[in-house]
Z-matrix of the N, CA and C atoms (Angstrom, degrees):
N
C 1 1.459
C 2 1.528 1 111.15
N 3 1.342 2 115.91 1 -42.49
C 4 1.470 3 119.67 2 179.86
C 5 1.525 4 110.47 3 -62.23
N 6 1.346 5 116.29 4 -37.99
C 7 1.458 6 120.03 5 179.22
C 8 1.522 7 110.52 6 -65.52
N 9 1.312 8 116.54 7 -38.27
C 10 1.471 9 120.43 8 178.32
C 11 1.516 10 110.96 9 -61.43
N 12 1.336 11 116.15 10 -45.85
C 13 1.471 12 120.03 11 178.66
C 14 1.526 13 111.18 12 -63.17
N 15 1.335 14 116.33 13 -37.22
C 16 1.463 15 119.87 14 179.61
C 17 1.523 16 110.77 15 -64.91
N 18 1.341 17 116.06 16 -43.05
C 19 1.466 18 120.48 17 179.17
C 20 1.523 19 110.21 18 -63.04
N 21 1.320 20 116.66 19 -43.71
C 22 1.461 21 120.72 20 178.76
C 23 1.523 22 111.14 21 -62.49
N 24 1.325 23 115.98 22 -39.81
C 25 1.465 24 120.63 23 179.48
C 26 1.529 25 110.80 24 -63.14
N 27 1.331 26 115.50 25 -42.96
C 28 1.464 27 120.12 26 179.38
C 29 1.521 28 110.66 27 -65.00
N 30 1.332 29 116.63 28 -42.53
C 31 1.456 30 120.60 29 180.00
C 32 1.520 31 111.69 30 -64.16
N 33 1.312 32 116.28 31 -43.75
C 34 1.470 33 120.23 32 179.12
C 35 1.526 34 109.96 33 -65.05
N 36 1.340 35 116.04 34 -44.55
C 37 1.463 36 119.90 35 178.60
C 38 1.503 37 112.47 36 -58.91
N 39 1.337 38 116.21 37 -36.08
C 40 1.456 39 120.60 38 -179.17
C 41 1.510 40 114.28 39 -70.25
N 42 1.329 41 117.22 40 -11.72
C 43 1.466 42 120.34 41 177.48
C 44 1.519 43 112.21 42 -94.77
N 45 1.326 44 117.68 43 -7.30
C 46 1.468 45 121.22 44 -175.59
C 47 1.532 46 109.64 45 -94.96
N 48 1.338 47 118.26 46 118.93
C 49 1.469 48 121.22 47 -179.29
C 50 1.521 49 113.56 48 -52.51
N 51 1.327 50 118.39 49 -37.53
C 52 1.467 51 120.72 50 -179.00
C 53 1.522 52 111.04 51 -63.52
N 54 1.328 53 116.74 52 -40.72
C 55 1.463 54 120.95 53 -179.95
C 56 1.527 55 109.93 54 -70.01
N 57 1.334 56 116.71 55 -45.46
C 58 1.459 57 120.88 56 -178.84
C 59 1.524 58 110.39 57 -62.82
N 60 1.320 59 116.92 58 -40.66
C 61 1.473 60 120.12 59 179.14
C 62 1.533 61 111.09 60 -61.23
N 63 1.311 62 116.89 61 -36.05
C 64 1.467 63 120.26 62 -179.38
C 65 1.526 64 112.01 63 -70.68
N 66 1.335 65 117.50 64 -18.57
C 67 1.460 66 121.67 65 -179.11
C 68 1.525 67 113.04 66 -87.16
N 69 1.329 68 117.67 67 -12.91
C 70 1.456 69 121.30 68 -176.60
C 71 1.531 70 111.33 69 -62.95
N 72 1.332 71 118.21 70 139.06
C 73 1.472 72 119.86 71 174.42
C 74 1.523 73 109.36 72 -59.59
N 75 1.315 74 118.67 73 139.32
C 76 1.473 75 120.50 74 -178.16
C 77 1.523 76 111.46 75 -71.02
N 78 1.309 77 115.25 76 144.41
C 79 1.458 78 120.40 77 174.85
C 80 1.523 79 109.04 78 -72.32
N 81 1.336 80 118.40 79 145.24
C 82 1.463 81 120.29 80 174.98
C 83 1.526 82 110.21 81 -59.08
N 84 1.314 83 115.36 82 160.34
C 85 1.461 84 119.42 83 179.34
C 86 1.522 85 109.51 84 -54.87
N 87 1.335 86 115.12 85 131.97
C 88 1.461 87 120.03 86 -175.80
C 89 1.521 88 111.18 87 -71.80
N 90 1.332 89 115.11 88 132.86
C 91 1.442 90 120.53 89 175.27
C 92 1.524 91 109.39 90 -81.09
N 93 1.317 92 117.07 91 125.26
C 94 1.460 93 120.67 92 -179.49
C 95 1.529 94 109.53 93 -90.88
N 96 1.313 95 114.66 94 156.37
C 97 1.457 96 119.56 95 176.96
C 98 1.507 97 115.06 96 78.08
N 99 1.341 98 117.85 97 15.60
C 100 1.461 99 120.84 98 178.53
C 101 1.528 100 109.62 99 -79.29
N 102 1.318 101 116.65 100 134.19
C 103 1.460 102 122.58 101 172.25
C 104 1.520 103 107.51 102 -116.81
N 105 1.321 104 118.16 103 97.25
C 106 1.467 105 120.55 104 -175.29
C 107 1.529 106 111.97 105 -57.38
N 108 1.318 107 114.77 106 135.27
C 109 1.461 108 121.88 107 177.08
C 110 1.526 109 111.50 108 -106.23
N 111 1.318 110 116.48 109 -6.09
C 112 1.464 111 121.73 110 179.00
C 113 1.526 112 108.54 111 -163.51
N 114 1.312 113 114.98 112 160.79
C 115 1.467 114 122.08 113 172.66
C 116 1.522 115 107.28 114 -110.23
N 117 1.330 116 116.67 115 130.81
C 118 1.472 117 121.97 116 179.00
C 119 1.518 118 108.20 117 -117.58
N 120 1.322 119 116.44 118 128.95
C 121 1.463 120 120.84 119 176.81
C 122 1.518 121 109.44 120 -118.95
N 123 1.315 122 116.47 121 135.74
C 124 1.460 123 122.45 122 -177.83
C 125 1.523 124 110.33 123 -98.56
N 126 1.318 125 115.68 124 135.42
C 127 1.455 126 120.41 125 -179.34
C 128 1.520 127 112.31 126 -67.62
N 129 1.319 128 115.41 127 160.16
C 130 1.461 129 121.06 128 -178.69
C 131 1.524 130 111.32 129 -129.86
N 132 1.320 131 115.69 130 29.47
C 133 1.463 132 119.12 131 177.14
C 134 1.523 133 113.50 132 98.58
N 135 1.333 134 113.76 133 161.44
C 136 1.454 135 121.02 134 177.22
C 137 1.523 136 109.42 135 -118.27
N 138 1.302 137 115.09 136 161.72
C 139 1.456 138 119.32 137 171.71
C 140 1.527 139 107.85 138 -130.91
N 141 1.311 140 115.50 139 152.66
C 142 1.454 141 120.91 140 -176.80
C 143 1.517 142 110.34 141 -124.15
N 144 1.315 143 114.97 142 134.67
C 145 1.469 144 119.91 143 177.69
C 146 1.522 145 108.30 144 -145.39
N 147 1.319 146 115.35 145 124.77
C 148 1.467 147 121.18 146 -179.48
C 149 1.526 148 111.68 147 53.62
N 150 1.338 149 115.17 148 38.54
C 151 1.456 150 119.96 149 176.74
C 152 1.510 151 114.94 150 80.48
N 153 1.319 152 117.24 151 -0.68
C 154 1.467 153 121.67 152 -179.73
C 155 1.528 154 109.98 153 -106.37
N 156 1.333 155 115.48 154 137.91
C 157 1.455 156 120.66 155 179.29
C 158 1.527 157 110.96 156 -100.65
N 159 1.321 158 114.94 157 145.51
C 160 1.467 159 120.65 158 176.39
C 161 1.522 160 108.89 159 -148.98
N 162 1.323 161 115.89 160 167.28
C 163 1.459 162 120.87 161 178.69
C 164 1.516 163 110.41 162 -78.17
N 165 1.318 164 116.01 163 153.59
C 166 1.453 165 120.61 164 174.29
C 167 1.534 166 109.80 165 -73.16
N 168 1.307 167 116.30 166 165.70
C 169 1.470 168 120.20 167 177.65
C 170 1.519 169 110.53 168 -59.24
N 171 1.323 170 117.13 169 -40.69
C 172 1.457 171 120.79 170 179.14
C 173 1.530 172 110.78 171 -63.87
N 174 1.334 173 116.14 172 -41.63
C 175 1.448 174 119.90 173 178.89
C 176 1.513 175 112.56 174 -65.15
N 177 1.322 176 116.56 175 -39.79
C 178 1.467 177 120.65 176 177.68
C 179 1.525 178 110.91 177 -63.29
N 180 1.329 179 116.14 178 -38.53
C 181 1.470 180 120.20 179 179.29
C 182 1.531 181 110.18 180 -64.01
N 183 1.316 182 116.52 181 -44.52
C 184 1.462 183 119.84 182 177.63
C 185 1.525 184 111.09 183 -61.75
N 186 1.328 185 115.73 184 -46.43
C 187 1.461 186 120.72 185 -175.90
C 188 1.523 187 111.69 186 -63.00
N 189 1.320 188 116.51 187 -41.98
C 190 1.455 189 119.56 188 -179.47
C 191 1.528 190 111.48 189 -59.50
N 192 1.325 191 115.85 190 -45.88
C 193 1.461 192 119.65 191 179.40
C 194 1.525 193 110.58 192 -64.08
N 195 1.322 194 117.11 193 -45.24
C 196 1.464 195 120.41 194 -177.67
C 197 1.517 196 111.47 195 -62.05
N 198 1.321 197 117.24 196 -43.86
C 199 1.466 198 120.68 197 -179.88
C 200 1.529 199 110.96 198 -65.24
N 201 1.325 200 116.39 199 -39.05
C 202 1.460 201 119.70 200 177.74
C 203 1.521 202 111.36 201 -62.95
N 204 1.331 203 116.57 202 -41.60
C 205 1.465 204 120.93 203 179.39
C 206 1.531 205 111.07 204 -67.02
N 207 1.323 206 116.62 205 -43.15
C 208 1.460 207 120.25 206 179.03
C 209 1.529 208 110.52 207 -62.60
N 210 1.315 209 116.32 208 -42.16
C 211 1.474 210 120.76 209 179.06
C 212 1.530 211 110.77 210 -65.61
N 213 1.321 212 115.93 211 -44.29
C 214 1.471 213 121.02 212 -177.84
C 215 1.528 214 111.32 213 -62.34
N 216 1.323 215 117.10 214 -41.32
C 217 1.466 216 121.16 215 -174.91
C 218 1.533 217 113.38 216 -98.13
N 219 1.329 218 117.18 217 0.19
C 220 1.447 219 120.50 218 179.19
C 221 1.520 220 113.46 219 64.80
N 222 1.332 221 116.35 220 39.48
C 223 1.468 222 121.84 221 -176.46
C 224 1.520 223 110.93 222 -110.46
N 225 1.332 224 117.71 223 153.04
C 226 1.466 225 120.05 224 172.28
C 227 1.527 226 109.84 225 -67.33
N 228 1.319 227 115.84 226 152.30
C 229 1.459 228 122.00 227 -179.71
C 230 1.518 229 109.47 228 -113.82
N 231 1.327 230 115.89 229 126.00
C 232 1.469 231 121.41 230 175.19
C 233 1.525 232 107.90 231 -103.30
N 234 1.317 233 116.84 232 121.59
C 235 1.465 234 121.59 233 177.82
C 236 1.526 235 107.13 234 -104.84
N 237 1.323 236 116.23 235 124.88
C 238 1.459 237 121.05 236 -171.41
C 239 1.521 238 111.36 237 -122.79
N 240 1.330 239 115.91 238 121.02
C 241 1.458 240 121.03 239 177.01
C 242 1.506 241 110.46 240 167.24
N 243 1.315 242 116.58 241 129.80
C 244 1.460 243 120.63 242 -177.83
C 245 1.513 244 112.66 243 -103.76
N 246 1.317 245 115.34 244 -135.92
C 247 1.463 246 122.49 245 -179.60
C 248 1.518 247 107.88 246 -123.42
N 249 1.312 248 117.31 247 114.34
C 250 1.457 249 120.31 248 178.73
C 251 1.524 250 109.27 249 -79.51
N 252 1.323 251 115.85 250 134.82
C 253 1.451 252 119.44 251 -177.93
C 254 1.519 253 111.41 252 82.91
N 255 1.327 254 116.38 253 -168.93
C 256 1.458 255 122.05 254 -178.64
C 257 1.519 256 110.17 255 -89.84
N 258 1.343 257 118.62 256 125.78
C 259 1.464 258 120.28 257 178.88
C 260 1.526 259 111.33 258 -58.09
N 261 1.333 260 115.45 259 140.88
C 262 1.458 261 119.88 260 178.49
C 263 1.526 262 111.39 261 -82.66
N 264 1.327 263 116.72 262 -20.55
C 265 1.458 264 121.56 263 -179.79
C 266 1.519 265 109.21 264 -150.02
N 267 1.329 266 116.20 265 155.07
C 268 1.455 267 120.75 266 -177.55
C 269 1.525 268 112.06 267 -63.72
N 270 1.331 269 116.47 268 -29.99
C 271 1.459 270 119.85 269 -176.94
C 272 1.533 271 112.91 270 -96.66
N 273 1.332 272 116.48 271 16.03
C 274 1.464 273 120.00 272 179.50
C 275 1.527 274 109.73 273 -66.20
N 276 1.338 275 118.21 274 127.69
C 277 1.470 276 120.09 275 -174.43
C 278 1.532 277 112.55 276 -76.88
N 279 1.309 278 115.21 277 143.52
C 280 1.461 279 120.65 278 173.63
C 281 1.525 280 109.12 279 -79.24
N 282 1.321 281 115.38 280 166.52
C 283 1.464 282 118.54 281 174.44
C 284 1.524 283 110.99 282 -58.97
N 285 1.326 284 116.04 283 -40.21
C 286 1.462 285 119.59 284 -179.68
C 287 1.522 286 111.35 285 -59.63
N 288 1.324 287 117.56 286 -41.20
C 289 1.461 288 120.62 287 178.75
C 290 1.517 289 111.39 288 -64.63
N 291 1.327 290 116.68 289 -42.29
C 292 1.460 291 120.68 290 178.96
C 293 1.534 292 110.58 291 -62.78
N 294 1.326 293 116.33 292 -43.09
C 295 1.461 294 120.15 293 -180.00
C 296 1.515 295 111.09 294 -66.47
N 297 1.328 296 116.35 295 -45.13
C 298 1.468 297 120.10 296 -177.92
C 299 1.521 298 111.10 297 -61.39
N 300 1.320 299 116.43 298 -40.05
C 301 1.462 300 120.03 299 -179.68
C 302 1.529 301 111.38 300 -61.87
N 303 1.327 302 116.82 301 -43.29
C 304 1.460 303 120.15 302 179.89
C 305 1.527 304 111.55 303 -65.24
N 306 1.332 305 116.41 304 -42.03
C 307 1.464 306 119.88 305 -178.51
C 308 1.525 307 110.73 306 -66.08
N 309 1.315 308 116.95 307 -42.59
C 310 1.469 309 119.77 308 -177.55
C 311 1.524 310 112.25 309 -67.50
N 312 1.304 311 116.72 310 -26.15
C 313 1.464 312 118.88 311 174.76
C 314 1.528 313 111.03 312 -67.57
N 315 1.314 314 115.66 313 -40.59
C 316 1.471 315 120.49 314 -176.31
C 317 1.521 316 111.60 315 -84.19
N 318 1.341 317 117.46 316 -40.27
C 319 1.468 318 122.30 317 -178.57
C 320 1.534 319 108.34 318 -128.15
N 321 1.310 320 117.94 319 79.66
C 322 1.472 321 120.95 320 -173.82
C 323 1.523 322 114.52 321 -63.39
N 324 1.328 323 117.97 322 -21.26
C 325 1.462 324 119.67 323 -178.89
C 326 1.534 325 112.93 324 -94.03
N 327 1.313 326 117.86 325 -4.30
C 328 1.459 327 120.53 326 -177.71
C 329 1.530 328 109.95 327 -72.13
N 330 1.332 329 116.38 328 139.43
C 331 1.467 330 121.10 329 174.99
C 332 1.523 331 108.76 330 -77.66
N 333 1.327 332 116.92 331 117.01
C 334 1.464 333 122.63 332 -178.50
C 335 1.529 334 108.71 333 -120.12
N 336 1.314 335 116.24 334 122.29
C 337 1.464 336 122.41 335 178.48
C 338 1.523 337 108.73 336 -107.72
N 339 1.329 338 116.90 337 131.58
C 340 1.462 339 121.51 338 -175.68
C 341 1.523 340 111.35 339 -103.47
N 342 1.321 341 115.20 340 130.59
C 343 1.466 342 122.53 341 170.86
C 344 1.514 343 105.95 342 -118.92
N 345 1.316 344 117.15 343 99.88
C 346 1.453 345 120.95 344 -171.55
C 347 1.514 346 115.87 345 -113.28
N 348 1.344 347 117.08 346 23.75
C 349 1.451 348 120.36 347 -178.01
C 350 1.535 349 113.57 348 -104.82
N 351 1.315 350 117.53 349 -22.27
C 352 1.469 351 121.57 350 -170.95
C 353 1.527 352 112.14 351 -71.27
N 354 1.340 353 114.40 352 147.02
C 355 1.462 354 120.88 353 178.92
C 356 1.520 355 112.56 354 -120.68
N 357 1.330 356 116.94 355 -6.01
C 358 1.459 357 120.54 356 177.08
C 359 1.531 358 108.62 357 -154.99
N 360 1.311 359 116.69 358 -179.14
C 361 1.456 360 121.09 359 -175.00
C 362 1.524 361 112.09 360 -65.25
N 363 1.327 362 116.67 361 -38.79
C 364 1.461 363 119.46 362 178.93
C 365 1.533 364 110.68 363 -61.36
N 366 1.329 365 115.91 364 -44.61
C 367 1.461 366 119.32 365 179.10
C 368 1.526 367 111.34 366 -70.04
N 369 1.332 368 117.94 367 -31.65
C 370 1.469 369 119.89 368 171.35
C 371 1.520 370 110.17 369 -51.06
N 372 1.329 371 114.85 370 -48.35
C 373 1.462 372 120.48 371 -176.37
C 374 1.525 373 111.56 372 -70.58
N 375 1.319 374 117.53 373 -42.85
C 376 1.469 375 121.00 374 -177.74
C 377 1.524 376 110.74 375 -64.42
N 378 1.326 377 117.57 376 -52.06
C 379 1.459 378 120.53 377 -174.96
C 380 1.530 379 111.79 378 -74.20
N 381 1.327 380 117.11 379 -37.33
C 382 1.467 381 118.92 380 175.76
C 383 1.522 382 110.24 381 -66.42
N 384 1.350 383 115.98 382 -37.97
C 385 1.457 384 119.91 383 177.71
C 386 1.522 385 111.71 384 -60.36
N 387 1.333 386 116.72 385 -39.77
C 388 1.462 387 120.69 386 177.69
C 389 1.530 388 110.53 387 -65.26
N 390 1.313 389 115.85 388 -43.20
C 391 1.473 390 120.94 389 179.86
C 392 1.522 391 110.90 390 -63.42
N 393 1.321 392 116.49 391 -42.80
C 394 1.462 393 121.10 392 179.12
C 395 1.523 394 110.72 393 -67.69
N 396 1.343 395 116.25 394 -41.85
C 397 1.449 396 120.44 395 -178.57
C 398 1.517 397 112.73 396 -60.77
N 399 1.330 398 116.54 397 -34.35
C 400 1.463 399 120.62 398 178.17
C 401 1.526 400 111.83 399 -63.26
N 402 1.323 401 115.32 400 -21.76
C 403 1.464 402 120.12 401 -179.08
C 404 1.528 403 112.21 402 -108.98
N 405 1.324 404 116.07 403 11.78
C 406 1.458 405 120.54 404 177.49
C 407 1.515 406 114.00 405 69.17
N 408 1.330 407 117.11 406 26.87
C 409 1.465 408 121.93 407 -178.58
C 410 1.519 409 109.51 408 -104.41
N 411 1.322 410 116.75 409 125.64
C 412 1.465 411 120.06 410 177.29
C 413 1.523 412 112.98 411 -135.13
N 414 1.343 413 117.30 412 10.36
C 415 1.460 414 122.10 413 176.19
C 416 1.528 415 107.93 414 -133.12
N 417 1.323 416 116.28 415 124.64
C 418 1.463 417 120.09 416 -172.46
C 419 1.532 418 111.78 417 -138.01
N 420 1.307 419 114.04 418 169.24
C 421 1.454 420 122.79 419 166.34
C 422 1.526 421 105.74 420 -107.05
N 423 1.316 422 117.95 421 122.25
C 424 1.467 423 122.76 422 -174.07
C 425 1.517 424 110.05 423 -107.24
N 426 1.330 425 116.08 424 123.22
C 427 1.463 426 122.10 425 -176.63
C 428 1.518 427 110.62 426 -110.33
N 429 1.323 428 115.33 427 127.17
C 430 1.462 429 122.61 428 173.69
C 431 1.524 430 106.94 429 -159.99
N 432 1.339 431 116.99 430 -163.32
C 433 1.463 432 120.75 431 173.34
C 434 1.520 433 108.96 432 -85.58
N 435 1.320 434 116.58 433 153.52
C 436 1.465 435 120.69 434 -176.64
C 437 1.522 436 112.27 435 -58.19
N 438 1.327 437 117.75 436 -40.94
C 439 1.466 438 120.20 437 -178.74
C 440 1.528 439 111.26 438 -66.99
N 441 1.313 440 117.41 439 -32.20
C 442 1.460 441 122.39 440 -176.38
C 443 1.525 442 113.06 441 -83.94
N 444 1.330 443 117.80 442 -23.96
C 445 1.460 444 121.49 443 -172.05
C 446 1.529 445 115.10 444 -61.25
N 447 1.341 446 121.40 445 -38.35
C 448 1.469 447 118.57 446 178.49
C 449 1.526 448 112.52 447 -55.70
N 450 1.314 449 117.15 448 -45.42
C 451 1.468 450 120.80 449 179.26
C 452 1.533 451 110.58 450 -67.20
N 453 1.322 452 116.10 451 -42.75
C 454 1.463 453 119.62 452 -179.17
C 455 1.525 454 111.62 453 -64.26
N 456 1.318 455 117.40 454 -42.87
C 457 1.464 456 120.97 455 179.88
C 458 1.526 457 111.34 456 -61.57
N 459 1.325 458 116.52 457 -43.14
C 460 1.465 459 120.19 458 178.78
C 461 1.527 460 111.26 459 -61.87
N 462 1.326 461 116.56 460 -38.84
C 463 1.466 462 120.00 461 179.62
C 464 1.521 463 110.97 462 -65.87
N 465 1.325 464 117.19 463 -43.90
C 466 1.461 465 119.93 464 -179.39
C 467 1.528 466 110.69 465 -69.01
N 468 1.322 467 117.20 466 -38.02
C 469 1.455 468 119.52 467 177.83
C 470 1.532 469 110.99 468 -62.40
N 471 1.333 470 116.70 469 -35.16
C 472 1.463 471 120.28 470 179.24
C 473 1.525 472 111.73 471 -65.72
N 474 1.347 473 116.69 472 -19.62
C 475 1.461 474 121.52 473 178.11
C 476 1.529 475 111.94 474 -96.02
N 477 1.328 476 116.52 475 9.18
C 478 1.453 477 120.26 476 179.18
C 479 1.513 478 114.48 477 79.14
N 480 1.326 479 117.04 478 17.66
C 481 1.463 480 121.60 479 179.10
C 482 1.524 481 109.04 480 -105.41
N 483 1.323 482 117.05 481 121.89
C 484 1.460 483 121.98 482 177.41
C 485 1.522 484 108.74 483 -86.51
N 486 1.325 485 116.35 484 135.02
C 487 1.459 486 119.13 485 -173.12
C 488 1.518 487 112.36 486 -136.95
N 489 1.328 488 114.07 487 142.11
C 490 1.461 489 122.27 488 167.14
C 491 1.522 490 107.26 489 -97.94
N 492 1.321 491 117.23 490 136.98
C 493 1.463 492 121.33 491 -178.89
C 494 1.524 493 110.80 492 -86.04
N 495 1.321 494 115.39 493 141.36
C 496 1.463 495 121.25 494 174.92
C 497 1.516 496 108.02 495 -141.58
N 498 1.316 497 116.04 496 136.21
C 499 1.462 498 120.15 497 -179.53
C 500 1.524 499 109.80 498 -152.38
N 501 1.322 500 114.74 499 158.35
C 502 1.459 501 121.80 500 177.15
C 503 1.517 502 107.95 501 -87.84
N 504 1.322 503 116.96 502 122.26
C 505 1.464 504 120.78 503 -178.39
C 506 1.527 505 110.09 504 -68.01
N 507 1.338 506 114.61 505 134.45
C 508 1.457 507 120.68 506 -177.95
C 509 1.519 508 112.66 507 -118.82
N 510 1.320 509 118.09 508 -21.76
C 511 1.467 510 120.35 509 -178.91
C 512 1.528 511 110.31 510 -81.00
N 513 1.333 512 117.33 511 135.82
C 514 1.467 513 120.55 512 178.76
C 515 1.523 514 111.76 513 -63.49
N 516 1.337 515 116.18 514 156.13
C 517 1.456 516 121.10 515 179.56
C 518 1.528 517 111.50 516 -70.92
N 519 1.342 518 117.21 517 -30.55
C 520 1.460 519 121.03 518 179.40
C 521 1.528 520 108.55 519 -73.90
N 522 1.333 521 116.51 520 93.63
C 523 1.458 522 120.96 521 -168.73
C 524 1.521 523 114.28 522 -66.23
N 525 1.331 524 117.55 523 -28.37
C 526 1.464 525 119.32 524 -174.97
C 527 1.527 526 112.58 525 -110.55
N 528 1.327 527 116.38 526 20.27
C 529 1.459 528 121.67 527 174.81
C 530 1.531 529 107.89 528 -104.23
N 531 1.332 530 118.32 529 123.64
C 532 1.469 531 120.20 530 -178.45
C 533 1.520 532 112.07 531 -53.21
N 534 1.334 533 115.47 532 139.99
C 535 1.462 534 121.27 533 -175.69
C 536 1.518 535 109.78 534 -141.65
N 537 1.337 536 115.58 535 129.51
C 538 1.467 537 119.92 536 175.77
C 539 1.523 538 110.28 537 -65.79
N 540 1.331 539 116.66 538 -32.91
C 541 1.456 540 120.54 539 178.11
C 542 1.513 541 112.31 540 -62.63
N 543 1.339 542 115.78 541 -39.37
C 544 1.466 543 119.89 542 177.78
C 545 1.528 544 110.24 543 -64.54
N 546 1.317 545 116.47 544 -43.93
C 547 1.462 546 120.63 545 -179.47
C 548 1.530 547 111.10 546 -62.22
N 549 1.329 548 116.38 547 -36.12
C 550 1.472 549 119.48 548 -178.84
C 551 1.520 550 112.38 549 -66.73
N 552 1.334 551 117.96 550 -20.02
C 553 1.456 552 121.31 551 -179.48
C 554 1.521 553 113.34 552 -83.68
N 555 1.333 554 117.26 553 -16.98
C 556 1.468 555 120.52 554 -175.40
C 557 1.528 556 112.42 555 -59.03
N 558 1.355 557 119.67 556 -47.56
C 559 1.481 558 118.28 557 177.74
C 560 1.535 559 112.60 558 -60.07
N 561 1.329 560 116.84 559 -37.78
C 562 1.473 561 120.17 560 177.77
C 563 1.527 562 110.77 561 -60.37
N 564 1.333 563 115.48 562 -42.39
C 565 1.465 564 120.08 563 -176.54
C 566 1.520 565 111.02 564 -66.20
N 567 1.329 566 117.23 565 -45.44
C 568 1.462 567 119.06 566 179.37
C 569 1.517 568 111.02 567 -64.49
N 570 1.335 569 116.84 568 -37.80
C 571 1.463 570 120.21 569 177.23
C 572 1.524 571 110.30 570 -60.54
N 573 1.325 572 117.08 571 -42.69
C 574 1.460 573 120.14 572 -177.80
C 575 1.526 574 112.25 573 -68.26
N 576 1.324 575 117.94 574 -35.81
C 577 1.466 576 119.38 575 175.99
C 578 1.532 577 110.22 576 -62.29
N 579 1.342 578 116.40 577 -43.81
C 580 1.468 579 119.81 578 178.15
C 581 1.528 580 110.91 579 -65.65
N 582 1.340 581 116.38 580 -40.20
C 583 1.461 582 120.46 581 -179.72
C 584 1.526 583 111.08 582 -65.48
N 585 1.323 584 117.08 583 -36.44
C 586 1.469 585 120.20 584 177.70
C 587 1.533 586 110.71 585 -61.67
N 588 1.319 587 116.22 586 -42.84
C 589 1.471 588 119.49 587 178.22
C 590 1.523 589 109.77 588 -61.99
N 591 1.327 590 117.05 589 -46.69
C 592 1.454 591 121.48 590 -179.08
C 593 1.527 592 111.51 591 -62.30
N 594 1.324 593 117.07 592 -42.65
C 595 1.466 594 120.65 593 -178.42
C 596 1.530 595 111.27 594 -66.97
N 597 1.330 596 116.64 595 -35.63
C 598 1.467 597 119.01 596 177.29
C 599 1.532 598 110.38 597 -66.86
N 600 1.317 599 116.54 598 -33.64
C 601 1.458 600 119.59 599 179.43
C 602 1.533 601 111.84 600 -75.46
N 603 1.322 602 116.57 601 -35.10
C 604 1.469 603 119.68 602 -172.30
C 605 1.534 604 113.82 603 -99.33
N 606 1.330 605 117.20 604 -38.72
C 607 1.468 606 119.54 605 -170.00
C 608 1.533 607 114.49 606 -117.40
N 609 1.314 608 116.17 607 -45.34
C 610 1.472 609 119.70 608 -166.13
C 611 1.539 610 112.64 609 -88.54
């Protein structure tokens, strides 16, 4: 019976935005005095249907915010994301290609730089860092999901790139009102805590 109550308590807690917000990995200490020279957005996977590839809903959300910020501030946009796994065909598009195509349709004059080799967050930072370094850029605005940003920021900082975090808010303002959206973030948060441990052991 006690276990049942504990499970119910955890489930209820996971629906409350205030509780879910407290579980988020903390962002690294913010660097002050940064003047972003570019906006970098990290891919969130692709999906395939009837042989056609497209961005995931999460990836589209990130891209929309990043493109809006780049347009607003007149900055170049770096889209970062490769092909996870083994390509099924030589002409299979990377996440970066999919993102760049969407942005150029909406903002044809925007400068869009593609980084299409990375397969994980560490490689996002390494390959994007190389691309930025070639253009003398070392201060950026980094767009991803809030749960993912602590790990992403640490990776970019390890490459000598200073970054401001930007994300689309997903948790409702009513902190103590149960929310399905809050509950959907719980698996992401636990994954990121585990990924942070792994990245500290392997990369950072």
